[in-house]
N, C-alpha and C positions, 0 to 999 in steps of 0.2 A: 882274776878270781873266778873259778868255774863254779857254777851253781846247778843244782838239781831242781827242776821246777815241776811242781805238781799243782794242777788246778782241780778243785773239787766242787761239784754242785752241792747246794745246801742239803739235798736229800741224803747225802753220804755222811753227814756229820750233824751233830746237834749241839747247841750250847750246853756247856757243863752247868750243873746247878750252881747258883751263886749263893753262898752261905750268908752273905751280908744283905741279901734282898735286892741287890742292884741288878738291873737288866743289862745284858751286854749291848743291846742295840738301843738303849735309852738315849735321849737327845744329846745334850752337851757332855763333853768328857770330864765329868766331875772326878775327884780323887777316888771315890768308891767305884765308879764305872771303870776307871783306868785300872784299878786293882783287879776287878773282875775280868776285864779284857786281858790283862797280863796273865792271870791265872789260867784262863782258857787257852791262851797262846802256849804257855808252858806245858799244859796237859796235852794239847795237840802235837807239839813238838816231841814230847817224850814218847807218845804213842807212835809217831812217825819213825823215830829212831828204833824203838823196840821192835816194830814190824820189820826192820832191816837187820835184826839180829844183834843190836847193841844192848848192852846191859846198863841201865840207868842206876847209878850208885846213890846220887843225892840230888835234891832240888833245893833251890834257894840257899845255897851253902855260903855262910858268912866267913870271909877270910879277912880279918882285921876290919877295915872300913869298906872293904869291897864285897861284892856278891857275885857268885857264879850261879847262873840260873839253873843249869843242869850239869852234873858231872857224870860222865858215862865212859864205858869202855867199848871201843870199836876194835875187835880182834885183840891185839896186844897193845893197843895205843890208848892212853888215858886222854880223854877229850873234855875240855871245858866248853860248854855251849852257851852262848848268849842268845836269848830268844827275844825277838822284837815283833810286836803285832800292831798293826794300824787298821783303823776302821775308816775307810775313805782315803782320799789323797789330798785333803785340805792342807795338811802339813807335810806333804811328800810321802814317798813310799817308805816302808819300814826299813829297808836297807840304808836309806839316807840318814837315819837317825843315829848311826854309829859314827861319831866324829873321832879325830885322832886322839883327843884326850881320853875319851871313853875306851878306845882301843888299847891305849897304853895301860889304863887301869885294869882292864880285863886280863891283859897279858901278865901284869904284875901279880894279880890275884891268883892266876893259874900257877905261876912260878912258886908263889908262897905255898900253895896247896900241895904241889909236887914235892917240895922240900919237907913239908909237915908230914906227909904220908911216907916219905922215904922212897918214893917211886923211882925206880932205876931204868924203866923202859922209856919208850917214845911217848911224847905227849904233844898235843896241839890244841889250838883254839878254833872253834867253828862258830858260825852264825846261822841261825835258822830264822827266816823272816816269814811272817804271815800277813798278807794284805787282804782285808775283808772288804768286799764290795757288796753292800746290802742291796743296792739298786739293781745289780745284775745277778744277785743271788750266787755269788762266787767267793771262794776262798783260794788264794794262791799262796803256796808254800814254796820257798826257795831255801836250799841248803848250801851254804858256802863253806868249803873245807879249807882249813889252814890259813887263817887270817894272819 
């Protein structure tokens, strides 16, 4: 699985405002903090893809019991994008959080959305991971194409 890696010092990005009052770098990963961190990750991933000429069609798209974080078009290809963001490596890197069961659910959700839309072109599933290291003031983004 090939990835595009981008490391960004903190001066090049800033935390998105959290509407629920949670701070992205607050202590323990409470549910509110996880939601805020996830929303930040999705925003950064959508911006990253848009800067590369992709057109983001939808965010947090519900497909039955499944969710596609970002649905985008890359050229003539419809792409479902799973976004994973981790703060620190206590629980491993973000890429390690996609297990075979989650991968199967993502693929099934994308297939359902392709059928629902009547999409006749190419489609694929991508993964964008963001690993935030507050101690080193770094954000590392990796883009895995075609899971």
